[in-house]
C-alpha positions in Angstrom: -78.9 66.7 -52.5 -82.6 67.1 -51.5 -83.7 67.6 -47.9 -86.9 67.5 -46.0 -87.4 69.7 -42.9 -90.1 69.0 -40.3 -90.6 71.6 -37.6 -92.9 73.0 -34.9 -92.7 76.2 -33.0 -94.0 76.8 -29.5 -95.9 77.9 -27.5 -99.1 76.6 -29.2 -102.3 78.7 -29.4 -105.2 76.9 -30.9 -107.4 80.0 -31.0 -105.1 82.2 -33.0 -101.9 81.6 -34.8 -99.1 83.2 -32.7 -96.7 85.7 -34.4 -93.9 83.1 -34.4 -96.1 80.6 -36.3 -97.0 83.3 -38.9 -93.4 84.1 -39.4 -92.5 80.4 -39.8 -95.3 80.0 -42.4 -94.0 83.1 -44.3 -90.5 81.8 -44.3 -91.2 78.4 -45.8 -93.8 79.6 -48.3 -91.5 82.2 -49.7 -88.3 80.2 -49.7 -88.8 78.5 -53.0 -89.2 75.1 -51.4 -91.2 72.2 -52.8 -94.1 70.3 -51.1 -94.7 72.8 -48.3 -97.3 71.6 -45.8 -98.1 74.0 -43.0 -100.4 72.8 -40.2 -101.2 73.6 -36.5 -99.1 70.8 -35.1 -96.3 70.4 -37.6 -94.9 71.7 -40.8 -92.9 70.1 -43.6 -91.1 71.3 -46.7 -88.7 69.8 -49.2 -86.2 71.3 -51.5 -82.6 71.5 -52.5 -80.0 71.5 -49.7 -79.0 75.1 -50.1 -82.7 76.3 -50.0 -83.7 74.2 -47.1 -80.6 75.1 -45.0 -81.1 78.8 -45.7 -84.8 78.5 -44.7 -83.8 76.7 -41.5 -81.4 79.4 -40.5 -84.0 82.1 -41.1 -86.7 80.0 -39.4 -84.6 79.7 -36.2 -83.5 83.3 -36.1 -86.8 84.9 -37.0 -89.2 82.7 -35.1 -87.2 83.1 -31.9 -87.2 86.9 -32.4 -91.0 86.7 -32.9 -91.6 85.1 -29.6 -91.1 81.3 -30.0 -89.8 79.7 -26.8 -89.0 76.4 -28.5 -88.3 75.3 -32.1 -88.2 71.6 -32.8 -86.9 70.5 -36.1 -85.7 67.5 -38.0 -83.8 67.5 -41.3 -83.7 64.4 -43.5 -81.9 63.6 -46.7 -84.4 62.4 -49.3 -83.7 60.3 -52.4 -83.8 62.0 -55.8 -86.5 60.5 -58.0 -83.8 59.3 -60.5 -81.9 57.6 -57.7 -85.0 55.9 -56.4 -85.9 54.6 -59.9 -82.3 53.3 -60.4 -82.2 51.5 -57.1 -85.6 49.8 -57.7 -84.3 48.0 -60.8 
């Protein structure tokens, strides 16, 4: 199963990335996930279920410890390429 996680951490600081945002970026870029996109207002990453779920656990734990007061996230199941091709026929 493949998953996509979309998340934000708060509070925002447009002048300088807060410590919790830096921690979040480090977690998703080092977790072996595919299609990582990190931005100032939202972040996404895709990968296998085990990798995404492990990254989400670390993300919640470590960003809160780094000063985040809110973490919003959404996890979606995404279709495998082979499944998508099979259903299109």
